[in-house]
C-alpha positions in Angstrom: 91.1 142.5 54.1 88.0 140.4 53.9 87.8 137.7 51.6 84.7 137.6 49.6 83.6 134.3 47.7 81.6 135.2 44.7 80.3 132.1 43.8 79.0 132.0 47.5 77.5 135.0 47.4 75.7 134.4 44.1 74.2 131.4 45.7 73.4 133.1 49.1 71.6 135.7 46.7 69.6 133.2 44.6 68.5 130.9 47.1 68.1 133.5 49.9 67.0 130.8 52.6 67.5 131.8 56.4 71.3 130.4 56.6 72.3 132.2 53.3 70.8 135.7 54.6 72.8 135.1 57.9 76.1 134.2 55.6 75.2 137.2 53.7 74.8 139.7 56.4 78.0 138.3 58.2 80.1 138.9 55.1 78.8 142.1 53.8 77.4 144.1 56.6 80.5 145.8 57.5 80.0 147.5 54.1 77.2 149.6 55.9 79.3 150.3 58.7 82.2 151.6 56.7 80.0 153.8 54.4 78.1 155.2 57.1 79.9 155.3 60.4 77.3 153.4 62.4 75.7 149.9 62.7 72.1 150.6 61.6 71.2 148.5 58.7 68.6 150.5 56.8 68.8 152.6 53.7 67.5 155.8 55.7 65.0 158.4 55.1 66.5 161.6 53.2 64.7 164.8 53.4 66.2 168.7 52.6 67.9 168.7 56.2 69.6 165.2 55.7 73.3 165.3 54.9 74.6 161.8 55.9 73.7 158.4 55.6 73.6 157.9 59.5 71.3 161.1 59.6 69.1 159.5 57.4 69.1 156.1 59.0 68.1 157.7 62.4 65.5 159.8 60.6 64.1 156.4 59.3 64.0 154.8 63.0 62.2 158.0 64.2 59.6 157.9 61.5 58.8 154.3 61.9 58.7 154.6 65.8 55.9 157.5 65.1 54.0 155.5 62.9 54.1 152.4 64.7 52.7 154.1 67.7 55.3 153.1 70.1 54.9 154.2 73.7 55.2 153.4 77.2 54.0 150.4 79.2 54.1 148.4 75.9 55.9 145.0 75.1 57.5 145.8 71.9 58.8 143.0 69.6 61.6 143.9 67.1 61.8 141.2 64.6 65.0 141.2 62.6 66.4 143.5 65.0 69.9 143.8 63.5 72.5 144.9 65.9 69.7 147.0 68.1 70.9 150.4 67.5 67.2 151.1 66.3 66.0 149.4 69.5 68.1 151.4 71.6 66.5 154.7 69.8 63.2 153.5 70.4 63.4 152.7 73.9 65.0 155.8 74.6 62.3 157.8 72.8 59.4 155.8 74.2 60.3 153.9 77.5 58.5 150.6 76.9 58.4 148.2 79.5 59.7 145.4 77.5 61.5 145.2 74.4 62.2 142.0 72.7 64.8 141.7 70.1 64.6 138.5 67.6 67.0 137.6 65.0 68.0 134.6 63.4 71.7 135.8 63.1 73.4 134.9 66.4 76.4 136.9 65.4 74.2 140.1 65.5 72.4 139.3 68.7 75.8 139.1 70.4 76.9 142.6 69.1 73.5 143.8 70.1 74.0 142.8 74.0 77.2 144.7 73.8 75.5 147.9 72.1 73.0 147.6 74.9 75.5 147.4 77.5 77.5 150.1 76.5 74.5 152.4 76.1 72.6 151.7 79.4 75.3 150.1 81.6 75.5 146.6 83.0 73.6 147.4 86.2 71.2 149.9 84.8 67.6 148.7 85.0 67.0 150.1 81.6 69.0 147.3 80.1 66.9 144.5 82.2 64.2 145.8 80.2 65.9 144.3 77.0 65.3 140.5 76.0 67.4 138.8 73.1 66.1 135.8 71.1 67.8 134.0 68.7 64.5 132.8 66.3 63.0 132.5 63.1 60.4 135.1 62.1 58.1 132.6 60.8 57.8 130.9 64.3 57.5 133.6 66.8 58.0 132.0 70.4 55.3 133.9 72.3 52.0 133.1 74.0 48.9 133.8 72.3 47.8 137.5 72.6 51.1 138.4 74.7 52.6 141.5 73.2 51.6 145.1 72.2 53.5 145.8 68.7 55.4 143.7 66.5 57.5 145.6 64.3 60.1 144.9 61.7 62.4 147.8 60.0 63.7 146.6 56.6 63.7 142.8 57.4 60.4 141.4 56.6 62.0 141.6 53.0 63.9 138.4 54.1 61.1 136.3 55.8 59.7 133.5 53.9 56.8 132.5 53.6 56.2 136.2 54.5 52.5 134.6 55.4 53.6 132.9 58.1 55.5 135.8 59.6 52.2 137.9 59.5 50.3 135.0 61.0 52.4 134.5 63.9 52.4 138.3 64.2 48.6 138.1 64.4 48.5 135.2 66.9 50.8 137.0 69.3 49.4 140.7 69.2 46.9 141.5 71.9 43.3 142.6 70.5 43.8 146.2 69.3 48.0 145.6 69.2 49.8 146.9 66.0 52.0 145.2 63.3 54.3 147.6 61.6 56.6 147.1 58.6 59.3 149.1 56.9 60.2 147.0 53.7 61.5 147.7 50.2 58.9 146.5 47.6 58.1 145.8 43.9 55.2 148.4 42.4 54.1 145.7 40.2 53.2 142.2 40.4 55.5 139.7 42.4 56.6 138.1 39.0 58.5 141.3 37.8 60.8 140.3 34.9 64.6 140.3 36.2 65.4 142.2 33.1 63.6 145.2 34.6 65.9 145.0 37.7 69.2 144.2 35.9 71.8 143.9 38.3 69.8 144.4 41.5 68.2 141.0 40.5 71.5 139.7 41.8 72.6 142.3 44.6 69.0 142.9 45.9 69.3 139.9 48.3 66.0 139.6 49.3 62.5 138.4 48.3 61.1 141.0 45.9 57.5 141.2 47.3 55.0 143.6 45.5 53.0 146.3 47.7 49.6 144.3 46.6 51.2 141.1 47.7 52.1 142.2 51.2 48.9 144.1 51.6 46.7 141.2 50.4 48.5 138.9 53.1 47.8 141.1 56.0 44.0 141.4 54.8 43.7 137.6 54.6 45.1 137.2 58.2 42.1 139.5 59.6 44.2 142.8 60.3 42.1 146.0 60.0 42.8 149.8 59.5 45.7 149.0 57.1 47.4 152.4 56.5 50.8 152.4 54.4 52.9 155.1 53.3 55.0 155.1 50.4 58.5 156.9 50.9 60.7 155.3 47.9 61.6 158.9 46.7 62.9 159.6 50.1 65.0 156.4 50.1 66.7 155.3 46.8 67.6 158.2 44.9 68.9 160.3 47.6 70.9 157.3 49.1 72.4 156.8 45.4 73.1 160.4 44.8 75.0 160.9 48.2 77.1 157.7 47.3 77.8 159.1 43.6 78.8 162.5 45.0 81.1 161.1 47.7 82.3 157.9 45.9 86.1 158.8 46.1 86.3 159.0 50.0 83.9 156.0 50.5 85.6 154.1 47.7 88.8 154.4 49.8 87.4 153.1 52.9 85.7 150.2 51.4 88.9 149.2 49.8 90.9 149.3 52.9 88.5 146.1 54.0 87.6 144.6 50.8 88.5 143.7 47.2 88.2 146.6 44.8 85.4 144.7 42.7 83.2 144.9 45.8 82.9 148.6 45.8 82.5 148.6 42.0 79.6 146.4 42.1 78.1 148.3 45.0 78.3 151.7 42.7 77.0 150.0 39.9 74.2 148.6 42.0 73.4 151.9 43.7 73.2 153.5 40.2 70.7 150.7 39.0 68.5 151.3 42.2 68.3 155.0 41.3 67.1 154.2 37.7 64.6 151.9 38.6 63.1 153.7 41.4 62.9 156.6 39.0 61.1 154.2 36.8 58.6 153.6 39.6 59.6 149.9 39.2 60.7 149.7 43.2 59.2 151.5 46.2 59.6 151.4 49.6 56.6 151.6 52.3 55.8 151.6 55.8 52.9 149.8 56.6 51.0 149.9 60.0 47.8 147.6 60.7 46.0 146.7 63.9 44.8 143.5 65.1 
């Protein structure tokens, strides 16, 4: 049984510095694995053919890879790469020449190396095309104009200041290279009152950036051809519905690893997420923009 110190979680959620984010994921990322059966750390994209969270998460990776215009002969930098399951999918689909996984969380990077070794084998040339860097998103360790794609799938909501990440992305991208983000956002201005989010203000442990705020930072940096797709209705509400419909079986799995109150908080949070999504307070966007 995992021990969770709620006071620590409270401070991690409200301070939200890099160390807090690492601690939060180390403590709670198993929840995602328990409920989905995989180690992909995104909410997923749900359509009429989607029946499980893992399918939804793979859908999200597929849609994001297409929008990011990934392809062969590219050096792709995946910032906030989690345990690299999305990177493995993108590599298999697009065969880039080099794929660098950047993560501030060293434990996740260690798991990433195991995942990629398991997928491709120790002596496979494909595994040699992966790089792993334990680094912050706001100071990217690359030379100017040295990479073809900078991508971040459901991680940039943790980057602060976000402006530094976008500036660094612009710096390291080659001319005509692309930056792609998949990110939960607020629909209103950045200072949306806490009362509108309710419980989510405590359990949505990220910066609550607005669509306009993210877009303005990208424009200020000098990126061009900004395109974004709103997909919140395919993310929050179907995820919450799945959980509600399958709560009893999920609850038993969670309770085998966590105290019972963890599942209760998760259940209430997902219900609140569904509510504020229906009220158009939150959304989820995929942004693609070119240098």
